[in-house]
N, C-alpha and C positions, 0 to 999 in steps of 0.2 A: 697238868691233869693226871699224868702217870703217878705223881706222888699221892694222889687221892686214893688210888686203888692198889698202889704198890706193884703194878704190873709193868713189864718192860715197854719201851716205845714201840709203836707199830712197825717201824722199819726193821727193828730187831726181831719182832715176832715173825714177820714175813721171811726174813733170812733164816731164822731158826727152823721154821717148818717148811721152807721151800715153796712158798705160795706165790709164785709169779702170776699176775693177772692173766686170765685166759680170755681172748677175744671171743671165742665161741660161746662163752657164758655171759657175754656182755659186761665183763668185769672192769671197773676202773676204781681202784681203792683210794679212799680219802684217808690220808695218814696223819693229818693234823688234828690232834685230840682237842684242841681249842675249838676247831670248826665243828667237830662232831658233837661237842657239848653244846655249841650254839644251836645246832639243829634240834637237839634234844629239848633245849629250853623253848624253842619255837613251838613245840607241841603242847606247851602249857604245863600246869601242875600235874605231875605224873604220880604223885605219892599215893593216891588212892586208886590207881588204874593198872590193869594188865595191858601190856603193850605187845602187839604183833610186829615183828621185824622180818622182812623178806630180804634174803641175800646179804647176810651180815658180813660175809667174807672173813677177814682176820679179826673183826670185832670192834672196830673203832667206834662206830655209832652205838653198838651194844654197850660198850663201856660208858659212853656218854649218858645213855638212858638209865643205866643202873646207878651211876654216880649222881644223876639228877633226881634219884629217889623213886624210880618206877617200882611199883609193888612186885611185879613179875614181868619178865621179858620172855616171850616165846619166839625163838629165832628159827626160821626155816631156811636151811642151807642145802643147796644141790651139790656143792663141791666138797667131796669127802676130805680133800687136803686141808680144809679150814677147820675140821672138827677138833683136832688136838688143841689148836689155839683157842677155840671157843670153850673147850673143856677147862682150860686154865682160868678163863674168866669166871666160869661157873663155880670153880673152887674158891675164887676170891669173893664171890657173892653167894654164900650157901643158901640154897632153896629159892633163889630168885631168878635164875636163868635156866630155861629148858630149851634144849636144842633138838630139832627134828631134822634128820637128813631126808631130803626129798625135793620134789618139784612143787613150788607154791601153787601152780595151776592145777595140781591134782590132789592137794591135801586140804582137808577140812580142819582148820585150826580151832574151831569153836569148842571141840571136845576138850581142849587144853586151856581154855581161857574163861575167866569169870568177869562179868560186867562190873564196872564200866570198862570198855575196851577202847584203846586208841591204836591206830596203825601208824607206825613211823618207820620209814625205810629209805635208804639210798637204793632205789630199785635198779636191778639190772636193766640196761637200756632195751634189751630185746624182748622183755615181757612187761615193761612198765605200763604202757597204755592199756594193754589187755587186762591187767590186774585192776587198774583204775576203773575201767568200764564195768567189770564184774562187781566191784565194791559199790558203784553208783547205781546198780540195777538189781538189787535184791528183790525177792518176791514180795516182801513186806517192808513198808517204810513207816516210821524211822528204822534205820538199820541197826545191827548189833553194835556197831562202832559209833563213838561220839565224834571223832575227828580223824582226818588223814593228814599226815605231814610227810610229804613225799618229794624226793628229788627226781627231776626229769632233765632231759635235754632242755635248754632254755626255750627253744622253739616250741616244744610241746607244752611247757609251762605257760607260755604266752597264749597258746590256743585255749587253755583251760580258763583263763581269766579274760579273754577277749570280749570286746563290746561290738554291737552291730555297726556295720560300715567299715570295719577293719579287715585286712586281708586274713588275719589269723582267726577271725570269727567263723565258727562252723559247728558241726555236730557236737564236738567235745565241749565247747563252751556252753552250749544249750543243755547238754546232759548234766554237766557239773553244776551250773548255776540254777537250774530248775529246783534242785533239792539241797543245795549247799551254799554257804557263804565261802567264796574262794578268793585267796589273795596270794601273791608272791611275797615271801618273807625273807628270802636270801638269794643272792646270785653269786655263783662261784666261777672263777676263771679256770681254763684247762689245766694250768700249772698247779692247781690245788690237788690234782689227782695223780696217781701212779698206775699205769702210764697215762700221760696227759691225753684226753680225747681231743678231737679236732674242733669241738664246739664248747661253748659256755654251758653251764648247768644252772638250774634254779630250783629252789625248794618252794613248793606250794602247800599252803595250809588250808584244808577244807573242813568246815564245821557243818555237821549235818543239821538241817532245819527240821523242826518237829513235823512239818508237812510241806509238800511242794509249794512253791511261791504262787502258782496259779493252778486251778484244777484242770486235769487232763488225764485221759487214759494213757498209761505209759507206752503200750504197744502202738496205739494210733499216733501218738505224738512222735514216736521214733520213726514210724513209717513216713509221716509227712515231712519231718526234718531230713530224713535220709534222701527222699525223692528230691527235695528242694536243693540240697547241697551236692547231690551226685551230678547235677548239671547246673552248677552255681552261676554260670554265665547266662543261662537262659532266664527269661521272665517266668514268673510263677505260673502263668496260664499254660506255658509249655512244659515246664519241669514237673508240675504236679498233675498233668493231664490224666495220667493213668491211675491216680490214687483212688478216685471215686467218681461216680457219674456226676455230670453237671458241676464239674470242679470249679469252673470260672465263677459260677453263681455263688458257690460256697466261699470262695476267696473274698468276693464282694461282701457277702453276709458277715464275714469275720472282720469287716472294716479294713480290709487290705486292698491294695491296688493290684490287679492282675498283671500289670506291666512292671511291678517291682521285682527285684531279684532276692533270693533267699538271704543274702548277706545284709540286706537292708531291713529285714524283719526282726523285731524284738522277740524275746522269749514270750512275753505276754501275747503278742500277735500269733505266734505259732501255737500256743496253748488254746487260744480262741478258735483258731482254724481246726485244731484237733477235736475240739468239742463238737463243732458243727459236722465234721466228717463222721464222728462216732454216732451222732444223732441220726445220720442217714439223710 
């Protein structure tokens, strides 16, 4: 891979610039350029797209995205130690890499991107879920992005793709699957990273659907799902009691059993219940 862009191996880049991974920033660097290229390929054909990357670190995935033909990569990096390494990549790919120093939770990247937009990132573990929820809950749907290809702790990835009846099934699965096609495309062991985390990691690819799978008001659906899973061991008649008046009758009207628990209810069932609650 390094022969494609003529840049040094990532281990040498880290040594040259003194970029030891910081636990406080949730950093675990992926140094195998074959793996970063594989993640870039999992995002699909990037040749006509702008790509947003959060937390590029020393730029392993950045290099993969550019080598796979991304029209432009916008990399948002909080750690100023990584900027010189990213500047070297920008020089090797003139006009195709823009780097912004800052916190991805506080930056609006849309001013720097042109549609179609894809988001591809080895997300810092400490902000990964929060960023995903933001990307899945824009004010308008479909969103500005076409797809998300994101690395998470394997446990989080399994929660995103989980099905009813499983322990991992909950709010994150419903949020993701209501508006997206979601699948795990790659699993990585701890030793793939420097330093090795205590857990396995997985890459999830989410493709935005043109519209949600089932009609429902997002705010009402979120309220119903949150109430159900906040007390997931309780039956619906108890966990949803405070959501609306005559809640047990509404549960029955949605075709659900009041004695069922949230983890047994399908996405379609939650959407049906949200519509009935919204109708009053």
